[in-house]
C-alpha positions as a LaTeX table, in Angstrom:
\begin{tabular}{lrrr}
\hline
Residue & $x$ (\AA) & $y$ (\AA) & $z$ (\AA) \\
\hline
Met1 & $-66.79$ & 92.83 & 0.81 \\
Phe2 & $-63.37$ & 92.71 & $-0.82$ \\
Lys3 & $-61.78$ & 91.54 & 2.43 \\
Asn4 & $-64.31$ & 88.70 & 2.78 \\
Leu5 & $-63.68$ & 87.63 & $-0.79$ \\
Thr6 & $-59.94$ & 87.71 & $-0.15$ \\
Leu7 & $-60.26$ & 85.54 & 2.95 \\
Ala8 & $-62.44$ & 83.06 & 1.06 \\
Ala9 & $-59.98$ & 82.92 & $-1.83$ \\
Val10 & $-57.00$ & 82.33 & 0.46 \\
Ala11 & $-58.82$ & 79.59 & 2.40 \\
Thr12 & $-59.94$ & 77.88 & $-0.80$ \\
Ala13 & $-56.43$ & 78.02 & $-2.23$ \\
Ala14 & $-54.98$ & 76.64 & 1.01 \\
Cys15 & $-57.36$ & 73.68 & 0.96 \\
Gly16 & $-56.46$ & 72.98 & $-2.66$ \\
Ile17 & $-52.76$ & 73.03 & $-1.86$ \\
Ser18 & $-53.32$ & 70.78 & 1.17 \\
Ala19 & $-54.98$ & 68.18 & $-1.05$ \\
Ala20 & $-52.15$ & 68.29 & $-3.58$ \\
Gln21 & $-49.23$ & 68.50 & $-1.15$ \\
Ser22 & $-49.38$ & 66.79 & 2.24 \\
Ser23 & $-46.76$ & 69.10 & 3.79 \\
Val24 & $-49.23$ & 72.06 & 3.77 \\
Thr25 & $-51.81$ & 72.26 & 6.58 \\
Leu26 & $-54.85$ & 74.44 & 7.27 \\
Tyr27 & $-55.38$ & 74.80 & 11.04 \\
Gly28 & $-57.04$ & 77.05 & 13.58 \\
Val29 & $-58.87$ & 77.71 & 16.84 \\
Ala30 & $-62.53$ & 78.57 & 17.52 \\
Asp31 & $-63.10$ & 79.99 & 21.01 \\
Ala32 & $-66.29$ & 81.60 & 22.35 \\
Ala33 & $-67.22$ & 82.57 & 25.91 \\
Leu34 & $-69.70$ & 84.47 & 28.05 \\
Ala35 & $-67.84$ & 87.01 & 30.18 \\
Lys36 & $-68.63$ & 89.39 & 33.04 \\
Thr37 & $-66.28$ & 92.08 & 34.29 \\
Thr38 & $-66.62$ & 94.65 & 37.08 \\
Gly39 & $-68.63$ & 97.60 & 35.77 \\
Gln40 & $-69.67$ & 95.85 & 32.54 \\
Asp41 & $-72.70$ & 93.85 & 31.45 \\
Thr42 & $-72.40$ & 90.17 & 30.55 \\
Arg43 & $-71.24$ & 89.84 & 26.95 \\
Met44 & $-70.07$ & 87.33 & 24.40 \\
Ala45 & $-66.28$ & 87.23 & 24.22 \\
Ser46 & $-64.19$ & 86.08 & 21.28 \\
Ser47 & $-60.48$ & 86.78 & 20.92 \\
Ser48 & $-60.58$ & 88.80 & 24.17 \\
Thr49 & $-58.54$ & 88.66 & 27.37 \\
Leu50 & $-61.26$ & 86.47 & 28.94 \\
Asn51 & $-61.05$ & 83.78 & 26.26 \\
Asn52 & $-58.77$ & 80.81 & 26.71 \\
Gly53 & $-57.37$ & 81.53 & 23.26 \\
Thr54 & $-57.78$ & 83.86 & 20.31 \\
Ser55 & $-59.96$ & 82.52 & 17.49 \\
Arg56 & $-57.82$ & 82.16 & 14.38 \\
Trp57 & $-57.01$ & 80.26 & 11.22 \\
Gly58 & $-53.68$ & 79.69 & 9.57 \\
Val59 & $-51.70$ & 77.90 & 6.92 \\
Arg60 & $-48.31$ & 76.30 & 7.52 \\
Gly61 & $-46.14$ & 74.04 & 5.44 \\
Val62 & $-42.78$ & 72.31 & 5.22 \\
Glu63 & $-40.76$ & 71.22 & 2.20 \\
Asp64 & $-37.99$ & 68.63 & 2.50 \\
Leu65 & $-35.03$ & 70.00 & 0.52 \\
Gly66 & $-32.86$ & 66.93 & 1.08 \\
Gly67 & $-29.71$ & 66.47 & 3.11 \\
Gly68 & $-31.62$ & 67.20 & 6.34 \\
Leu69 & $-32.55$ & 70.73 & 5.15 \\
Lys70 & $-36.19$ & 71.92 & 5.28 \\
Ala71 & $-37.97$ & 75.12 & 4.25 \\
Ala72 & $-41.13$ & 76.18 & 6.10 \\
Phe73 & $-43.67$ & 79.00 & 6.26 \\
Asn74 & $-46.51$ & 80.05 & 8.58 \\
Phe75 & $-49.32$ & 82.56 & 7.91 \\
Glu76 & $-51.90$ & 83.06 & 10.69 \\
Ala77 & $-54.92$ & 85.37 & 10.87 \\
Gln78 & $-57.22$ & 86.40 & 13.73 \\
Val79 & $-61.01$ & 86.17 & 13.42 \\
Ser80 & $-63.79$ & 87.34 & 15.74 \\
Leu81 & $-66.66$ & 84.93 & 16.36 \\
Asn82 & $-68.81$ & 87.92 & 17.36 \\
Asn83 & $-69.06$ & 89.31 & 13.84 \\
Gly84 & $-66.66$ & 87.36 & 11.61 \\
Ala85 & $-64.26$ & 90.28 & 11.29 \\
Gly86 & $-60.50$ & 89.82 & 11.08 \\
Ala87 & $-57.65$ & 92.04 & 12.19 \\
Ser88 & $-56.76$ & 95.10 & 10.08 \\
Asn89 & $-53.61$ & 93.30 & 8.98 \\
Met90 & $-54.77$ & 89.93 & 7.70 \\
Phe91 & $-51.87$ & 87.78 & 8.91 \\
Ser92 & $-51.16$ & 89.82 & 12.04 \\
Arg93 & $-50.51$ & 86.75 & 14.19 \\
Gln94 & $-47.87$ & 85.02 & 12.07 \\
Ala95 & $-46.20$ & 85.79 & 8.75 \\
Asn96 & $-42.79$ & 84.15 & 8.51 \\
Met97 & $-40.58$ & 81.64 & 6.77 \\
Ser98 & $-37.68$ & 79.52 & 8.01 \\
Leu99 & $-34.85$ & 77.19 & 7.06 \\
Glu100 & $-34.09$ & 74.24 & 9.33 \\
Gly101 & $-31.33$ & 71.64 & 9.40 \\
Pro102 & $-29.21$ & 69.58 & 11.78 \\
Trp103 & $-27.58$ & 72.88 & 12.81 \\
Gly104 & $-30.86$ & 74.44 & 14.00 \\
Arg105 & $-33.48$ & 76.80 & 12.58 \\
Val106 & $-33.33$ & 80.34 & 11.16 \\
Lys107 & $-36.65$ & 82.20 & 10.94 \\
Ala108 & $-37.54$ & 85.60 & 9.44 \\
Gly109 & $-40.74$ & 87.68 & 9.60 \\
Arg110 & $-43.51$ & 88.39 & 12.10 \\
Ala111 & $-43.37$ & 85.71 & 14.75 \\
Leu112 & $-43.85$ & 84.85 & 18.42 \\
Thr113 & $-41.09$ & 86.27 & 20.60 \\
Gln114 & $-38.39$ & 84.18 & 22.22 \\
Ser115 & $-39.61$ & 85.46 & 25.60 \\
Tyr116 & $-43.10$ & 84.12 & 24.79 \\
Tyr117 & $-41.71$ & 80.65 & 24.05 \\
Gly118 & $-39.62$ & 80.74 & 27.23 \\
Thr119 & $-42.56$ & 81.75 & 29.41 \\
Ser120 & $-44.85$ & 79.18 & 27.79 \\
Ala121 & $-42.38$ & 76.41 & 28.66 \\
Trp122 & $-43.53$ & 76.45 & 32.30 \\
Glu123 & $-46.71$ & 78.60 & 32.52 \\
Leu124 & $-49.67$ & 76.55 & 33.81 \\
Thr125 & $-52.60$ & 77.72 & 31.65 \\
Gly126 & $-50.84$ & 77.09 & 28.32 \\
Ser127 & $-50.37$ & 80.86 & 27.93 \\
Ala128 & $-54.13$ & 81.46 & 27.89 \\
Asn129 & $-55.34$ & 84.97 & 27.10 \\
Tyr130 & $-56.33$ & 85.38 & 30.76 \\
Ser131 & $-52.99$ & 84.18 & 32.19 \\
Val132 & $-52.02$ & 86.24 & 35.25 \\
Val133 & $-48.34$ & 85.77 & 34.38 \\
Ser134 & $-48.80$ & 87.69 & 31.13 \\
Ser135 & $-51.33$ & 90.18 & 32.53 \\
Gln136 & $-48.87$ & 91.17 & 35.26 \\
Phe137 & $-45.49$ & 90.91 & 33.54 \\
Ser138 & $-46.35$ & 90.23 & 29.88 \\
Tyr139 & $-43.86$ & 87.67 & 28.50 \\
Gly140 & $-40.62$ & 88.54 & 30.24 \\
Gly141 & $-41.60$ & 92.19 & 29.83 \\
Leu142 & $-42.34$ & 91.83 & 26.11 \\
Gly143 & $-45.44$ & 91.38 & 24.01 \\
Ser144 & $-46.08$ & 88.04 & 22.38 \\
Arg145 & $-44.92$ & 88.99 & 18.84 \\
His146 & $-42.21$ & 90.84 & 16.95 \\
Asn147 & $-42.37$ & 92.39 & 13.52 \\
Ala148 & $-39.47$ & 91.78 & 11.12 \\
Glu149 & $-37.62$ & 89.47 & 13.51 \\
Leu150 & $-34.62$ & 87.38 & 12.52 \\
Ser151 & $-34.10$ & 84.48 & 14.92 \\
Tyr152 & $-31.95$ & 81.40 & 15.40 \\
Thr153 & $-32.91$ & 78.33 & 17.46 \\
Thr154 & $-30.40$ & 75.63 & 18.36 \\
Pro155 & $-31.12$ & 71.90 & 18.05 \\
Gln156 & $-32.26$ & 70.31 & 21.29 \\
Trp157 & $-29.48$ & 68.61 & 23.24 \\
Gln158 & $-30.48$ & 66.38 & 26.18 \\
Gly159 & $-33.56$ & 68.54 & 26.81 \\
Leu160 & $-31.71$ & 71.85 & 26.45 \\
Ser161 & $-32.25$ & 74.41 & 23.68 \\
Ala162 & $-31.68$ & 78.13 & 23.16 \\
Ser163 & $-33.08$ & 80.76 & 20.83 \\
Ile164 & $-32.10$ & 84.34 & 20.05 \\
Gly165 & $-34.06$ & 86.92 & 18.08 \\
His166 & $-33.07$ & 90.32 & 16.73 \\
Val167 & $-35.11$ & 93.18 & 15.29 \\
Phe168 & $-33.00$ & 95.68 & 13.37 \\
Ala169 & $-33.28$ & 99.34 & 14.37 \\
Ala170 & $-34.42$ & 100.29 & 10.85 \\
Asp171 & $-37.43$ & 97.99 & 11.29 \\
Asn172 & $-38.40$ & 99.33 & 14.73 \\
Gly173 & $-38.39$ & 103.12 & 14.63 \\
Gly174 & $-34.62$ & 103.39 & 15.07 \\
Val175 & $-34.43$ & 101.18 & 18.18 \\
Gly176 & $-33.17$ & 97.60 & 17.83 \\
Lys177 & $-34.37$ & 94.70 & 19.97 \\
Lys178 & $-32.65$ & 91.60 & 21.29 \\
Asp179 & $-34.60$ & 88.70 & 22.77 \\
Leu180 & $-33.35$ & 85.30 & 23.91 \\
Asn181 & $-34.36$ & 82.23 & 25.85 \\
Val182 & $-32.76$ & 79.10 & 27.26 \\
Ile183 & $-35.25$ & 76.25 & 27.76 \\
Tyr184 & $-34.80$ & 72.92 & 29.52 \\
Arg185 & $-37.35$ & 70.11 & 29.33 \\
Ser186 & $-36.71$ & 66.68 & 30.77 \\
Gly187 & $-39.07$ & 64.32 & 32.59 \\
Pro188 & $-41.21$ & 66.18 & 35.12 \\
Leu189 & $-39.17$ & 69.42 & 34.90 \\
Ser190 & $-39.61$ & 72.36 & 32.53 \\
Ala191 & $-37.58$ & 75.51 & 33.09 \\
Ala192 & $-36.64$ & 78.62 & 31.14 \\
Leu193 & $-34.59$ & 81.79 & 31.36 \\
Val194 & $-35.63$ & 84.75 & 29.19 \\
Tyr195 & $-33.79$ & 88.00 & 28.58 \\
Asn196 & $-34.66$ & 90.88 & 26.27 \\
Lys197 & $-33.45$ & 94.42 & 25.70 \\
Leu198 & $-34.13$ & 97.53 & 23.67 \\
Glu199 & $-30.93$ & 99.17 & 22.44 \\
Asn200 & $-29.84$ & 102.01 & 24.77 \\
Lys201 & $-32.86$ & 101.32 & 26.97 \\
Gly202 & $-33.94$ & 98.99 & 29.77 \\
Arg203 & $-33.69$ & 95.23 & 29.89 \\
Asn204 & $-36.08$ & 92.57 & 31.20 \\
Leu205 & $-35.31$ & 89.22 & 32.81 \\
Ala206 & $-37.39$ & 86.26 & 33.98 \\
Leu207 & $-36.63$ & 82.79 & 35.33 \\
Gly208 & $-39.41$ & 80.22 & 35.69 \\
Ala209 & $-39.90$ & 76.49 & 36.20 \\
Ala210 & $-42.63$ & 73.88 & 36.53 \\
Tyr211 & $-42.29$ & 70.46 & 38.15 \\
Arg212 & $-44.78$ & 67.60 & 38.20 \\
Phe213 & $-45.11$ & 65.76 & 41.53 \\
Gly214 & $-47.20$ & 62.74 & 40.60 \\
Ser215 & $-50.38$ & 64.23 & 39.14 \\
Ile216 & $-49.90$ & 67.72 & 40.62 \\
Lys217 & $-47.90$ & 70.30 & 38.70 \\
Leu218 & $-46.30$ & 73.24 & 40.53 \\
Ala219 & $-44.86$ & 76.34 & 38.85 \\
Ala220 & $-43.05$ & 79.45 & 40.03 \\
Ser221 & $-41.02$ & 82.29 & 38.56 \\
Leu222 & $-39.01$ & 85.39 & 39.37 \\
Gln223 & $-39.80$ & 88.40 & 37.17 \\
Asp224 & $-37.92$ & 91.65 & 36.53 \\
Ala225 & $-39.82$ & 93.61 & 33.89 \\
Thr226 & $-38.79$ & 97.06 & 35.12 \\
Gly227 & $-37.19$ & 97.78 & 31.75 \\
Ala228 & $-40.70$ & 97.70 & 30.29 \\
Gln229 & $-42.01$ & 99.59 & 33.36 \\
Leu230 & $-44.18$ & 96.62 & 34.29 \\
Gly231 & $-42.60$ & 95.99 & 37.67 \\
Arg232 & $-40.70$ & 93.30 & 39.55 \\
Gly233 & $-41.98$ & 90.29 & 41.47 \\
Phe234 & $-42.85$ & 86.62 & 41.32 \\
Thr235 & $-45.50$ & 84.09 & 40.28 \\
Val236 & $-46.58$ & 80.85 & 41.92 \\
Gly237 & $-49.26$ & 78.31 & 41.04 \\
Ala238 & $-50.47$ & 74.73 & 40.97 \\
Ser239 & $-52.47$ & 72.57 & 38.59 \\
Ala240 & $-54.15$ & 69.22 & 39.25 \\
Pro241 & $-56.15$ & 66.86 & 37.01 \\
Leu242 & $-59.35$ & 65.32 & 38.36 \\
Gly243 & $-60.25$ & 62.88 & 35.62 \\
Ala244 & $-61.28$ & 64.91 & 32.56 \\
Leu245 & $-61.28$ & 68.07 & 34.70 \\
Thr246 & $-58.11$ & 70.09 & 35.33 \\
Val247 & $-58.08$ & 72.82 & 38.00 \\
Thr248 & $-55.42$ & 75.53 & 38.10 \\
Leu249 & $-54.74$ & 78.20 & 40.71 \\
Asp250 & $-52.17$ & 80.81 & 39.75 \\
Ala251 & $-51.01$ & 84.11 & 41.28 \\
Ala252 & $-48.67$ & 86.87 & 40.11 \\
Arg253 & $-47.35$ & 89.46 & 42.57 \\
Asp254 & $-45.76$ & 92.73 & 41.49 \\
Thr255 & $-43.80$ & 93.68 & 44.60 \\
Lys256 & $-42.72$ & 97.03 & 43.13 \\
Asn257 & $-46.25$ & 98.29 & 42.52 \\
Lys258 & $-47.90$ & 96.20 & 45.27 \\
Asp259 & $-50.27$ & 94.56 & 42.80 \\
Thr260 & $-51.49$ & 90.94 & 42.90 \\
Asp261 & $-53.38$ & 89.10 & 40.15 \\
Val262 & $-55.06$ & 85.76 & 40.97 \\
Leu263 & $-56.61$ & 83.20 & 38.65 \\
Leu264 & $-58.77$ & 80.13 & 39.21 \\
Glu265 & $-59.29$ & 78.07 & 36.06 \\
Ala266 & $-61.21$ & 74.86 & 35.40 \\
Lys267 & $-60.98$ & 72.99 & 32.08 \\
Tyr268 & $-63.06$ & 69.95 & 31.15 \\
Ala269 & $-61.89$ & 67.89 & 28.19 \\
Leu270 & $-64.65$ & 66.80 & 25.82 \\
Ser271 & $-62.10$ & 65.32 & 23.40 \\
Lys272 & $-58.45$ & 65.76 & 22.46 \\
Arg273 & $-59.35$ & 68.88 & 20.47 \\
Thr274 & $-62.26$ & 70.43 & 22.42 \\
Phe275 & $-62.69$ & 71.53 & 26.02 \\
Leu276 & $-64.99$ & 73.61 & 28.19 \\
Tyr277 & $-63.46$ & 76.16 & 30.53 \\
Gly278 & $-64.43$ & 78.45 & 33.37 \\
Val279 & $-62.28$ & 81.18 & 34.88 \\
Leu280 & $-62.42$ & 83.54 & 37.85 \\
Leu281 & $-59.91$ & 86.39 & 37.62 \\
His282 & $-58.91$ & 89.04 & 40.15 \\
Asn283 & $-56.82$ & 91.85 & 38.71 \\
Gly284 & $-55.17$ & 93.68 & 41.60 \\
Ala285 & $-55.44$ & 97.44 & 42.00 \\
Gly286 & $-51.76$ & 98.35 & 42.08 \\
Lys287 & $-51.67$ & 102.04 & 41.13 \\
Ala288 & $-55.17$ & 101.88 & 39.62 \\
Pro289 & $-58.23$ & 103.24 & 41.49 \\
Gln290 & $-59.67$ & 99.80 & 42.21 \\
Ser291 & $-59.22$ & 96.12 & 41.51 \\
Val292 & $-61.16$ & 94.40 & 38.71 \\
Arg293 & $-62.91$ & 91.03 & 38.98 \\
Ser294 & $-63.94$ & 88.98 & 35.97 \\
Ala295 & $-65.58$ & 85.65 & 35.26 \\
Ala296 & $-66.04$ & 83.69 & 32.05 \\
Val297 & $-67.27$ & 80.33 & 30.79 \\
Gly298 & $-66.46$ & 79.17 & 27.30 \\
Val299 & $-65.58$ & 76.44 & 24.86 \\
Arg300 & $-62.48$ & 76.04 & 22.73 \\
His301 & $-62.06$ & 73.80 & 19.69 \\
Asn302 & $-58.72$ & 73.26 & 17.93 \\
Phe303 & $-58.71$ & 72.10 & 14.33 \\
\hline
\end{tabular}
């Protein structure tokens, strides 16, 4: 009861601020699907691995401090459409602030990892929850978020930018983290290098790119996530629009563990903010007893 009242109070306050100050925005995603997985009955899925995205709401804002300097914040919370429940930590998805100027951006708090941004620069599904790139190798061997991260992102120069993040050992059980990306976007080409490392432990590396040939977009990557014990291998895929329908075929092969994940996705745009989607997913056996097959159909609305 108290948690529901808290959520309502925060949302009401955010809307009030948005009306008074145009630099503050309430936003979110609503995503619901019907899903079937090997060995399980058909179920409603929300914020699961078979949804295109995780249902959520958030508040973000920017203040112009003058002289090209800006201050910003972002708080983002997960919500289940099955029962309305949120995560145990309210703003588990994002809780950070940043300063930005002509020299770049410094951000502090819980935030998406640099390896996530690098992978998303070329990944074909828009880093959907069911992406085979992330299911096989995560995001360059890392999860999608860091707690207590301090990061710096350079300004973009002729399509090129770089970002480095650091988590101090005292904030991560005595083990520090380093995470960086180099991203290039220009015309039909998007490419990124990601590298991350735990102090005194293994490192992970990935290099990926996507290129648009006319209406068809091709993507491929080399992955070395052995530092995270996820394996080593490659991904390859293609995406093609057919009017309002976009079809994507993507595969991720872990050559170390002999495991292949394959995805077939179809998305149909109802508007700029809403689309229907269907997905067939084969999760290779690798070292597991058997492979897993899943299917889902759903709808996603961004607001």
